[in-house]
C-alpha positions as CSV (number, residue, x, y, z in Angstrom):
1,M,0.0,0.0,0.0
2,P,1.4,3.4,-1.0
3,D,2.6,5.7,1.8
4,S,-0.2,8.2,2.5
5,K,2.3,11.1,2.8
6,F,3.6,10.3,-0.7
7,L,0.0,10.2,-2.0
8,V,-0.9,13.5,-0.4
9,G,2.3,15.0,-1.9
10,V,1.5,13.8,-5.4
11,V,-2.1,15.0,-5.2
12,G,-1.1,18.3,-3.7
13,G,1.6,18.8,-6.3
14,A,-0.8,18.1,-9.1
15,A,-3.3,20.5,-7.7
16,A,-0.6,23.2,-7.4
17,V,0.5,22.7,-11.0
18,L,-3.1,23.0,-12.2
19,L,-3.7,26.1,-10.1
20,V,-0.5,27.9,-11.3
21,G,-1.3,26.9,-14.9
22,G,-4.9,28.1,-14.6
23,L,-3.8,31.4,-13.1
24,G,-1.0,31.9,-15.7
25,T,-3.5,31.2,-18.5
26,R,-6.0,33.7,-17.0
27,L,-3.3,36.4,-16.8
28,I,-2.0,35.8,-20.3
29,S,-5.4,35.5,-21.9
30,R,-6.6,39.0,-21.0
31,T,-9.0,40.8,-23.3
32,E,-8.7,44.3,-21.8
33,S,-6.1,46.9,-22.9
34,T,-5.3,50.5,-21.9
35,T,-3.7,52.5,-24.7
36,E,-2.3,56.0,-24.8
37,L,-3.9,58.4,-27.1
38,N,-0.8,60.0,-28.6
39,Q,0.1,61.8,-31.8
40,Y,1.0,58.5,-33.5
41,D,-1.9,56.3,-32.6
42,T,-4.8,58.8,-32.6
43,V,-7.2,59.7,-35.4
44,T,-10.5,61.5,-35.5
45,V,-13.8,59.7,-35.9
46,D,-17.1,61.7,-36.1
47,G,-15.3,64.6,-34.4
48,H,-14.0,62.5,-31.5
49,R,-10.5,61.4,-30.7
50,A,-10.1,57.8,-31.5
51,L,-7.6,55.0,-31.4
52,A,-6.5,54.2,-34.9
53,S,-8.0,51.0,-36.4
54,N,-4.6,49.4,-37.1
55,I,-3.6,49.8,-33.4
56,V,-6.9,48.2,-32.3
57,A,-6.5,45.4,-34.8
58,G,-2.9,44.7,-33.9
59,R,-3.4,44.7,-30.2
60,T,-6.5,42.5,-30.5
61,E,-4.7,40.1,-32.8
62,S,-1.8,39.7,-30.4
63,L,-4.1,39.1,-27.4
64,Y,-6.7,36.9,-29.2
65,H,-4.4,33.9,-29.4
66,P,-1.8,34.2,-26.7
67,L,-1.5,30.5,-26.0
68,P,-2.2,27.4,-28.1
69,W,-5.1,26.4,-25.8
70,V,-6.7,29.9,-25.6
71,G,-8.6,31.3,-28.6
72,V,-7.8,30.7,-32.2
73,K,-5.1,32.3,-34.4
74,V,-6.7,35.1,-36.5
75,H,-5.7,38.0,-38.7
76,V,-7.7,41.0,-37.4
77,S,-8.9,44.1,-39.3
78,C,-11.2,46.8,-37.9
79,P,-13.5,49.0,-40.0
80,S,-12.6,52.3,-38.3
81,G,-10.9,53.9,-35.3
82,L,-12.3,53.2,-31.8
83,K,-13.8,56.5,-30.5
84,A,-12.6,57.5,-27.1
85,V,-16.1,57.6,-25.7
86,A,-17.2,55.2,-23.0
87,H,-19.5,52.3,-24.3
88,T,-18.6,52.9,-27.9
89,T,-18.5,49.6,-29.8
90,I,-17.0,48.5,-33.2
91,T,-16.9,45.1,-34.6
92,C,-13.6,43.9,-35.9
93,T,-13.2,40.9,-38.1
94,G,-10.8,38.0,-37.5
95,R,-9.9,35.9,-40.5
96,K,-8.8,32.3,-39.7
97,N,-6.2,30.4,-41.7
98,D,-9.0,28.4,-43.4
99,G,-10.6,31.6,-44.7
100,T,-13.5,31.7,-42.3
101,T,-14.2,34.8,-40.3
102,V,-15.2,35.6,-36.7
103,D,-16.8,38.8,-35.5
104,I,-14.8,40.4,-32.6
105,P,-16.8,43.1,-30.7
106,V,-14.6,45.8,-29.2
107,T,-16.0,48.1,-26.6
108,V,-14.6,51.2,-24.8
109,I,-14.7,50.9,-21.0
110,R,-13.2,54.2,-20.0
111,A,-11.7,57.2,-21.9
112,T,-9.8,60.2,-20.8
113,D,-8.0,62.9,-22.8
114,S,-4.8,60.8,-22.8
115,H,-5.9,57.1,-22.6
116,I,-8.5,54.7,-23.7
117,T,-9.3,51.5,-21.9
118,W,-11.1,48.9,-24.1
119,K,-11.8,45.2,-24.3
120,F,-12.8,42.7,-26.9
121,R,-14.9,39.5,-26.7
122,R,-13.4,36.2,-27.8
């Protein structure tokens, strides 16, 4: 019969590995971003400061598939800049390697004169 201390150690070690792996995945697979509205990344959309569409697309693409077991790899494009106005939403498009597409809603959470905080849905 196996030693109970050994068995407790194995089960405890496995639980710790799962916990650390789950926490690491959660931290890496974030969908929220805060971006500076500076002279290089800012455009105007409907008279409002906005984060340029290529910046939104690039950041979304890099966060959409951070690990092989989180999300799918897509090439993202966005139809316009993301207005720096709370609750504004645009829908970006992710194109998979097989040619199929997924809609990626992007929403502004907070906006100030200098920063915009936004998130997307996987």
